[in-house]
FIBAZA-216174 format. One record per residue: x, y, z of N, C-alpha, C, O in turn; residue in three letters. Coordinates in steps of 0.001 Angstrom, whole numbers, plus 500000, padded with zeros to 6 digits. Example, Ala and Ser with C-alpha at 12.3 -4.5 7.8 and 13.67 -1.06 7.14 Angstrom:
// FIBAZA-216174
513190494310507800512300495500507800513200496700507800514236496681508465ALA512850497750507080513670498940507140512900500030507870513409501138508039SER
This chain:
// FIBAZA-216174
562489850056735150561061850232735054560602849913733644561276850220732662UNK559465849305733574558924848989732263558289850226731650557955851186732345UNK558130850182730349557528851335729666556066851494730074555521852597730036UNK555431850381730468554039850455730922553922851308732178553017852136732284UNK554836851111733137554814851883734379555172853347734135554585854246734738UNK556142853581733242556526854949732932555369855699732285555142856876732567UNK554634855001731408553505855641730748552436856013731774551808857066731664UNK552229855162732758551269855462733814551689856664734643550858857490735019UNK552982856759734927553485857904735677553310859191734879552939860226735433UNK553580859124733576553417860308732724551957860753732697551664861948732738UNK551055859796732628549632860125732598549194860769733914548397861707733913UNK549709860270735025549374860849736324549910862282736439549217863170736936UNK551158862502735971551736863840736022550934864799735145550706865947735527UNK550511864337733984549714865169733089548372865519733725547905866653733623UNK547764864547734375546479864779735040546628865824736151545786866712736286UNK547693865719736942547938866671738021548177868060737451547663869044737983UNK548962868154736358549226869447735732547936870109735248547751871316735409UNK547053869318734661545783869859734176544922870357735337544279871400735223UNK544903869626736445544137870046737614544675871354738190543904872245738547UNK545995871466738277546614872680738807546303873859737880545988874955738343UNK546393873627736582546111874690735625544668875183735754544417876386735692UNK543729874264735932542328874678736058542094875427737374541289876357737415UNK542782875038738442542653875755739718543201877167739608542587878116740097UNK544350877307738969544953878627738795544048879509737950543877880692738246UNK543471878944736905542563879701736054541354880175736858540904881308736685UNK540829879333737724539682879705738551540044880841739517539234881739739748UNK541252880802740077541699881866740974541753883191740224541301884214740740UNK542304883181739009542366884416738220540972884902737848540737886110737812UNK540049883998737573538667884388737276538024885065738489537318886064738345UNK538268884521739675537727885112740902538325886493741132537608887426741491UNK539635886633740927540284887923741112539739888967740138539534890123740508UNK539510888558738908538952889479737919537535889904738306537175891075738184UNK536738888947738771535384889274739185535391890200740403534579891122740482UNK536298889964741348536400890847742516536813892256742106536358893233742700UNK537669892368741100538064893680740615536864894406740016536685895602740248UNK536045893697739250534834894293738679533861894723739782533274895803739712UNK533698893882740787532798894202741903533314895423742660532533896296743039UNK534624895487742878535206896639743573534942897922742777534610898954743359UNK535088897860741464534802899029740633533341899445740752533043900634740859UNK532434898482740733531012898799740826530665899414742185529916900389742255UNK531209898844743258530946899366744603531506900782744726530840901679745244UNK532721900973744253533379902272744367532640903336743556532400904438744047UNK532281903004742315531596903969741451530187904289741945529695905400741746UNK529535903312742591528190903544743117528224904365744411527216904950744807UNK529380904403745059529497905165746300528849904482747489528487905143748462UNK528701903173747423528097902429748528528979902499749774530207902479749688UNK528330902582750923529042902557752202529316901091752560528430900243752454UNK530533900810752977530907899440753308531901899451754469532567900452754735UNK531981898305755151532997898068756166533250896564756207532690895813755408UNK534084896134757127534435894720757187533232893831757483533171892693757018UNK532282894342758249531136893528758641530107893368757524529480892314757412UNK529925894398756697528853894328755708529337894205754261528521894297753343UNK530618894004754033531140893960752666530529892810751862530322892941750656UNK530239891691752519529645890554751798528247890900751303527877890530750189UNK527469891605752115526120891994751695526163893029750581525385892958749629UNK527078893996750701527202895027749668527651894395748355527114894722747296UNK528624893499748412529112892841747200528054891906746622528025891677745413UNK527190891369747470526133890480747013525169891144746048524508890463745264UNK525079892485746097524230893201745150524788893159743733524047893332742765UNK526098892929743612526766893017742316527268891685741775527645891604740606UNK527282890650742592527818889365742126527142888202742836526582888355743922UNK527206887043742205526715885814742821527832885076743542527589884055744186UNK529055885585743440530210884964744071530060885006745585529658886025746146UNK530381883904746241530310883838747701531524884574748275532666884173748052UNK531266885638749006532335886479749548532588886076751001531799886384751895UNK533696885385751211534096884942752556535609885007752667536315884941751661UNK536093885131753854537512885013754166538432885779753243538492887007753288UNK539147885051752409540148885641751532539528886608750531540104887654750232UNK538348886255750011537683887147749061537346888487749717537463889536749083UNK536929888454750985536622889676751717537862890553751827537802891757751580UNK538978889950752196540221890705752328540667891286750996541112892432750929UNK540548890499749942540947890992748624540073892150748183540575893144747657UNK538778892030748391537851893079747993538086894358748788538091895449748218UNK538280894235750093538573895413750916539892896061750499540009897286750482UNK540875895241750165542157895766749708542033896526748401542630897591748243UNK541265895991747462541051896675746182540334898009746389540691899012745772UNK539336898015747246538603899251747520539490900282748220539418901471747912UNK540317899836749151541232900729749857542242901334748882542561902519748975UNK542739900537747960543685901021746961543051902090746086543681903104745784UNK541805901868745676541101902859744867540919904162745638541107905245745083UNK540556904063746907540364905255747731541673906002747911541704907228747801UNK542763905278748189544063905912748360544503906620747083545056907719747131UNK544253905979745940544627906564744658543864907866744422544445908851743968UNK542582907872744723541783909091744559542247910180745513542309911348745131UNK542572909816746746543055910800747718544355911449747250544533912657747405UNK545263910658746678546523911207746171546270912151745009546926913185744886UNK545313911790744151544993912665743028544401913982743510544701915036742949UNK543562913936744545542976915158745085544039916054745698543989917276745554UNK545006915444746384546080916209746999546927916913745949547364918046746151UNK547158916241744829548003916818743787547231917790742895547828918491742078UNK545905917832743049545106918758742265544605918171740962543920918856740203UNK544931916925740688544473916281739457543032915831739616542549915655740735UNK542357915648738511540962915233738513540883913709738613541471913023737778UNK540175913152739607540057911689739706539242911139738544538306911776738061UNK539614909964738116538889909303737029538171908099737570538613907487738542UNK537059907750736943536319906551737335536633905463736335536820905731735148UNK536691904231736817536939903088735936535670902290735800534934902087736766UNK535427901844734598534242901020734337534628899613734014533761898776733766UNK
């Protein structure tokens, strides 16, 4: 292979790596935003379920809540509730996160 072709392959690999890195960064940004939204919903004491979670979350974020985001948000809220329930059972005082 000529060095010209190898250089082209290297440039393509670099371009793909940069695209993957930006996608991963966006996923982490979405996860962080969902964590913030879950904290806001939980601290506000809003009533939610699988059918209305997108509307409830819409009060706190501009992020489009569909499919995977819905599952992640419900999971985060369930984890917070379970953690508080365990603290109540043990007699410890639940803490709120901001």
